[in-house]
PALONU-783902 format. One line per 10 residues: their letters; for each residue x negated, y, z of C-alpha. Coordinates in Angstrom, 3 decimals. Example, Ala and Ser with C-alpha at 12.3 -4.5 7.8 and 13.67 -1.06 7.14 Angstrom:
<rs>
AS) -12.300/-4.500/7.800 | -13.670/-1.060/7.140;
</rs>
This chain:
<rs>
MAARETPASG) 65.784/-24.442/34.392 | 62.253/-24.074/33.074 | 61.229/-21.627/30.448 | 61.010/-23.929/27.180 | 58.073/-22.498/25.283 | 55.076/-24.684/27.349 | 55.833/-28.050/27.665 | 56.288/-28.840/31.529 | 53.456/-30.202/33.817 | 54.026/-33.887/35.292;
RELKFRALMA) 54.605/-32.667/38.658 | 57.197/-29.477/36.915 | 59.253/-33.124/35.639 | 59.488/-34.680/38.851 | 60.403/-32.213/40.248 | 63.460/-32.169/37.735 | 64.219/-35.454/38.407 | 64.803/-35.230/41.810 | 66.934/-32.083/41.574 | 69.330/-34.245/38.825;
ELRRGILDGT) 69.365/-37.347/41.158 | 70.350/-34.988/43.916 | 72.784/-32.906/41.886 | 74.172/-36.215/40.597 | 74.399/-37.578/44.398 | 76.213/-34.685/45.913 | 78.693/-33.954/43.308 | 79.622/-37.621/42.361 | 80.309/-38.444/46.106 | 77.776/-40.315/46.764;
WPPGSKLPTE) 77.186/-37.532/49.355 | 80.009/-36.145/50.381 | 80.491/-33.090/51.518 | 79.775/-32.780/55.380 | 77.345/-35.643/54.692 | 73.246/-35.262/55.965 | 71.008/-35.969/53.137 | 67.689/-37.879/53.695 | 64.940/-36.008/55.991 | 62.225/-34.030/53.919;
RALATETGLS) 59.752/-36.249/55.021 | 62.040/-39.808/54.753 | 62.748/-38.650/50.845 | 59.481/-37.860/50.009 | 58.484/-41.530/51.184 | 61.871/-43.166/49.473 | 60.658/-41.153/46.069 | 56.771/-41.245/46.164 | 56.997/-37.168/46.112 | 55.279/-34.951/48.207;
VTTVRRAYED) 57.358/-33.653/51.017 | 56.804/-29.963/49.494 | 58.494/-30.798/46.754 | 61.270/-32.010/48.599 | 61.230/-29.524/50.265 | 61.944/-27.137/47.000 | 64.298/-29.190/45.708 | 66.422/-28.499/48.754 | 65.518/-24.736/48.999 | 66.814/-25.005/45.583;
LVALGLVERR) 70.224/-26.806/46.728 | 70.713/-24.788/49.263 | 70.084/-21.544/46.742 | 72.871/-23.346/44.513 | 75.592/-23.939/47.013 | 75.170/-27.575/47.128 | 73.985/-28.001/50.428 | 72.968/-26.548/53.689 | 71.062/-26.477/56.453 | 71.787/-26.646/59.994;
QGAGTFAAHR) 68.553/-25.563/62.671 | 68.059/-29.264/64.567 | 70.242/-30.975/62.513 | 69.188/-31.649/59.075 | 70.448/-30.946/55.883 | 73.979/-31.423/55.266 | 76.559/-31.456/51.524 | 78.086/-28.857/51.466 | 81.931/-28.249/51.605 | 83.341/-27.424/48.026;
AERDRTDRRV) 86.801/-25.755/48.939 | 88.150/-26.107/45.913 | 86.953/-29.161/44.822 | 88.088/-30.923/48.289 | 91.823/-29.544/47.434 | 92.602/-30.723/44.149 | 91.542/-33.920/42.436 | 91.803/-32.224/38.702 | 88.445/-32.310/36.337 | 86.693/-28.682/36.443;
VGVLVPDTTF) 85.140/-28.542/32.997 | 82.046/-26.174/33.065 | 82.131/-24.725/29.061 | 79.023/-22.502/27.548 | 79.567/-21.005/24.208 | 76.724/-18.045/22.626 | 79.720/-15.863/21.981 | 83.429/-15.242/22.518 | 83.998/-12.500/20.216 | 83.656/-15.003/16.785;
YYPRVLQGIE) 83.632/-18.342/15.703 | 84.276/-19.733/19.222 | 87.614/-18.399/20.227 | 89.247/-21.144/18.090 | 87.112/-23.668/19.546 | 87.773/-22.339/23.042 | 91.598/-22.648/22.436 | 90.772/-26.500/21.053 | 89.130/-27.110/23.747 | 92.032/-24.983/26.422;
KELATAGARL) 94.545/-27.346/24.751 | 93.199/-30.809/25.812 | 92.448/-29.442/28.917 | 95.417/-28.516/29.681 | 97.373/-31.164/28.629 | 94.582/-33.365/30.519 | 95.523/-31.544/33.780 | 91.866/-29.939/33.697 | 90.451/-27.225/34.405 | 88.284/-24.653/32.440;
VLACSHYDPA) 85.420/-22.582/33.714 | 83.613/-20.451/30.789 | 80.189/-19.133/30.551 | 78.547/-16.792/27.415 | 75.009/-17.079/26.928 | 74.661/-14.089/24.263 | 71.855/-16.162/22.534 | 69.801/-15.238/25.244 | 67.736/-18.535/26.159 | 67.201/-17.382/29.515;
EEDAAVERLL) 70.786/-16.175/30.148 | 71.787/-19.692/28.862 | 70.155/-21.252/31.682 | 71.211/-18.886/34.120 | 74.348/-20.124/32.865 | 74.030/-23.789/33.203 | 73.496/-23.177/36.705 | 76.185/-21.064/37.690 | 78.677/-23.941/35.981 | 76.435/-26.610/38.322;
SAGVHGLLLV) 76.655/-24.933/41.267 | 80.522/-23.682/40.684 | 81.014/-27.615/41.277 | 82.198/-28.720/37.763 | 82.306/-31.903/36.807 | 81.422/-32.688/33.113 | 79.891/-29.320/30.293 | 80.529/-29.049/27.031 | 77.740/-26.724/25.697 | 76.665/-24.761/22.926;
PSLHTATDPG) 73.483/-24.493/23.561 | 70.637/-22.403/21.776 | 68.542/-25.906/20.153 | 67.633/-23.515/16.550 | 65.362/-21.374/18.507 | 63.464/-23.616/21.075 | 60.297/-24.080/20.508 | 60.874/-28.085/21.003 | 64.289/-28.642/20.307 | 63.812/-31.762/21.691;
RRAEELLALP) 62.626/-31.632/24.522 | 65.164/-28.824/25.327 | 67.864/-31.658/24.103 | 66.500/-33.403/27.058 | 66.398/-31.552/29.530 | 70.336/-31.329/28.415 | 70.311/-34.892/29.243 | 69.001/-34.786/32.448 | 72.077/-32.578/34.234 | 73.394/-34.275/37.121;
VPAVLVERRL) 77.098/-33.856/34.890 | 77.634/-34.746/31.882 | 77.309/-33.025/28.515 | 78.747/-33.142/25.440 | 77.040/-30.373/22.804 | 79.145/-28.930/20.395 | 78.499/-27.574/16.936 | 74.817/-28.468/17.739 | 72.530/-31.427/17.625 | 68.713/-33.103/16.398;
AAHGPGDPTE) 69.633/-33.197/13.206 | 65.709/-33.639/11.920 | 65.630/-36.300/14.581 | 68.248/-38.911/12.426 | 68.943/-41.637/14.338 | 66.480/-40.418/17.199 | 69.472/-37.785/18.736 | 70.320/-39.150/21.736 | 73.107/-36.065/22.094 | 76.871/-36.474/22.354;
HVCTDHEGGA) 77.768/-34.341/20.426 | 80.960/-33.036/18.030 | 80.078/-30.508/14.898 | 80.810/-29.372/11.457 | 79.722/-31.204/8.462 | 78.301/-28.382/6.988 | 76.364/-30.246/4.776 | 79.289/-31.698/3.167 | 81.318/-28.153/3.387 | 78.165/-26.527/0.990;
YDAVRHLRAL) 78.447/-29.585/-1.521 | 82.818/-29.330/-1.326 | 82.515/-25.725/-2.614 | 80.119/-26.071/-5.558 | 82.200/-29.219/-6.573 | 85.011/-26.997/-6.559 | 82.990/-24.819/-9.180 | 81.681/-26.717/-10.811 | 84.947/-28.169/-11.693 | 86.187/-25.021/-12.650;
GHERFGLVAR) 83.413/-24.677/-15.626 | 80.797/-22.751/-13.783 | 77.011/-24.375/-14.314 | 75.074/-20.887/-13.321 | 75.049/-21.242/-9.325 | 73.808/-18.485/-6.786 | 73.713/-18.582/-3.266 | 74.474/-15.656/-0.910 | 72.439/-16.473/3.031 | 72.291/-14.936/6.339;
TDAPTTAPIE) 69.260/-16.772/7.694 | 69.441/-16.724/11.165 | 71.926/-18.601/12.047 | 72.142/-22.527/13.092 | 74.590/-23.430/10.348 | 71.964/-21.713/7.469 | 69.860/-25.141/6.673 | 72.906/-27.880/6.647 | 74.760/-25.326/4.214 | 71.692/-24.993/1.898;
SGFARALADL) 70.945/-28.406/2.246 | 74.350/-29.243/1.004 | 74.300/-27.165/-1.689 | 70.931/-28.090/-3.327 | 72.775/-31.731/-3.108 | 75.415/-30.613/-5.019 | 73.378/-29.154/-7.681 | 70.823/-32.229/-7.785 | 74.032/-34.648/-7.838 | 76.230/-32.760/-10.796;
GLPAAAYERD) 73.087/-32.348/-12.858 | 73.494/-28.531/-12.440 | 70.109/-25.509/-13.333 | 67.957/-23.966/-10.327 | 69.966/-21.972/-8.601 | 69.064/-18.256/-7.498 | 69.043/-17.807/-3.955 | 69.404/-14.710/-2.176 | 68.474/-14.792/1.647 | 68.069/-12.477/4.695;
VMARWDPDRA) 68.812/-12.090/8.289 | 72.553/-10.833/9.072 | 71.277/-7.483/10.311 | 70.172/-6.368/6.466 | 73.061/-7.599/4.803 | 74.726/-4.083/3.933 | 75.668/-2.478/0.545 | 72.837/-1.456/-0.943 | 71.137/-5.110/0.163 | 74.464/-6.776/-1.577;
DRALAALRAG) 74.154/-4.621/-4.765 | 70.183/-5.997/-5.148 | 71.712/-9.313/-4.565 | 74.274/-9.149/-7.433 | 71.296/-7.763/-9.689 | 69.148/-10.777/-8.818 | 72.201/-13.510/-9.296 | 72.922/-11.522/-12.971 | 69.671/-11.506/-14.299 | 70.036/-15.280/-13.493;
AVTAALCFGD) 73.142/-15.351/-15.570 | 75.095/-16.582/-12.549 | 79.083/-17.171/-12.741 | 79.121/-18.579/-8.903 | 78.560/-17.589/-6.069 | 78.440/-19.564/-2.463 | 78.384/-16.788/0.564 | 77.600/-17.635/4.085 | 79.567/-16.077/5.795 | 82.977/-14.123/5.274;
REAALMLGAA) 80.672/-10.188/5.856 | 78.341/-11.508/3.170 | 81.059/-12.150/0.844 | 82.826/-8.817/1.653 | 79.924/-7.338/0.931 | 79.214/-9.064/-2.801 | 82.802/-7.791/-3.490 | 81.979/-4.751/-3.037 | 78.813/-5.055/-4.801 | 80.767/-6.705/-7.585;
RRAGLRVPGD) 83.022/-4.025/-7.824 | 80.342/-0.813/-8.343 | 78.714/-2.771/-10.809 | 82.412/-2.892/-12.818 | 81.969/-7.011/-12.860 | 85.601/-8.819/-12.095 | 86.440/-11.400/-9.475 | 86.612/-13.759/-10.673 | 86.012/-12.988/-14.226 | 82.857/-12.177/-14.413;
LALISYDNEF) 81.680/-13.898/-10.548 | 83.137/-16.317/-8.828 | 83.092/-16.108/-5.241 | 83.882/-18.543/-1.913 | 82.773/-18.104/1.324 | 81.784/-19.915/4.092 | 83.201/-19.965/7.228 | 87.491/-18.500/6.877 | 87.411/-15.890/9.941 | 89.062/-13.073/7.970;
ADVAETPLTA) 88.053/-14.141/4.543 | 91.975/-13.192/3.476 | 92.464/-9.817/4.359 | 89.129/-9.367/1.980 | 90.224/-6.796/-1.152 | 90.291/-10.045/-3.396 | 91.355/-12.557/-1.139 | 88.283/-15.023/-0.942 | 88.326/-18.711/-1.450 | 86.664/-19.967/1.467;
VSPPKYQLGR) 84.775/-23.344/3.190 | 87.156/-23.433/6.563 | 85.216/-25.267/9.714 | 87.840/-26.633/11.641 | 87.188/-25.086/14.973 | 90.516/-25.516/16.775 | 90.214/-29.532/15.796 | 86.191/-29.718/17.012 | 87.761/-28.343/20.743 | 89.983/-30.538/21.151;
LAAQILLRRL) 87.425/-33.255/20.222 | 85.089/-32.390/22.054 | 87.170/-32.323/25.146 | 88.884/-35.240/24.735 | 85.144/-37.231/23.862 | 84.056/-35.302/27.277 | 87.128/-36.594/29.796 | 86.665/-39.744/28.242 | 82.953/-40.043/29.204 | 84.038/-38.737/32.763;
AEGDAAPLHQ) 86.635/-41.077/33.090 | 84.764/-44.648/31.441 | 81.101/-43.515/32.397 | 78.570/-45.701/30.875 | 81.236/-48.033/29.642 | 82.129/-45.301/26.876 | 80.582/-44.954/23.492 | 77.812/-42.463/22.604 | 79.970/-39.767/20.031 | 78.212/-38.297/17.308;
VQLRPRLVVR) 81.127/-36.773/15.464 | 81.040/-34.558/12.388 | 84.124/-33.068/11.463 | 84.732/-31.558/7.406 | 85.773/-28.312/6.514 | 88.779/-28.099/4.428 | 88.434/-25.937/1.254 | 90.896/-23.577/1.121 | 91.624/-21.875/-2.519 | 92.177/-18.551/-3.028;
ASCGARTDGG) 91.873/-15.606/-5.558 | 88.152/-15.119/-5.846 | 87.196/-18.064/-7.339 | 89.686/-18.312/-10.600 | 90.731/-21.418/-13.020 | 89.920/-23.674/-15.549 | 90.781/-22.549/-19.179 | 89.643/-25.120/-21.493 | 86.482/-25.616/-19.854 | 85.327/-22.477/-18.974;
PQKSKT) 86.045/-19.681/-15.951 | 88.795/-18.049/-16.071 | 88.608/-14.364/-17.304 | 90.325/-11.826/-14.925 | 93.709/-10.318/-16.317 | 93.264/-7.046/-14.655;
</rs>
């Protein structure tokens, strides 16, 4: 795929459209393995493109292993031995990370694909846009029938254009934990996401029911989840008629004990008695800051973490908003398999799953309308 920093030219867009059409025809069997493709000149005449553009497309298809040139005979759809041996669906899965958050999503995907007799091919982008593009190309060249993608929409210069590139791929793609939220009903993607806005809203509502009135939000800012969490947090404050909150935001790399100490001091200056922390690591740092300041959790400061990756093993087990990662992976795989089976007859799925709140020791309980004081 082309770099996304600058808009593609008209010629480049025509080339991409041709590539997508050729790859789609090869992968869906319009040109079965071993069949001859049109000559460069014939295809140029048919499409209205230049012979140079057609030649470039064929050369790229050769590089992807989808076609082969035969001297004096022409261009032919390549044999893909593995797909010739089996009718099993092959699903490509692209995630940005395989050590945090996404392992449970992958478990759900693997479970659903195994149940359906499909096979998974995994790739990881490491949050690098160039590697993401290369990984998608590798998955396509492996002959996948469909894709489950976690793309870097939040760092793209133009998320809408990036989504258009993904929609133009030659196989169906379902986005996982990504959507064009800012586009509203103009979002054309098929996706399955966690309702992070709803998760944050529920956390504030729970703390309010325990008697808290002054809130803080502690968050890392360099994640696609941050914006919906902040939106849900702010909406809950407004709906519940609560005063303005104290916000402590920073990139993940800067959250360390010193930064947590400064955040705690700011919360105390704002008379905050309850805080939502995104994510578990930041919440654990705030626990340490509270201990160093001689504060009791939840007696002096109630905390809810957002993620629930390791909230249960904190020194004070953390109440946590828990995204339904496993279920999300299973549902995304179900939707893609349905798309592969039914094609355009299947409805476009745009699904959000509400997280659940797992209550532990860090937020206390209500007594006489006010926050509980710790007995320890």
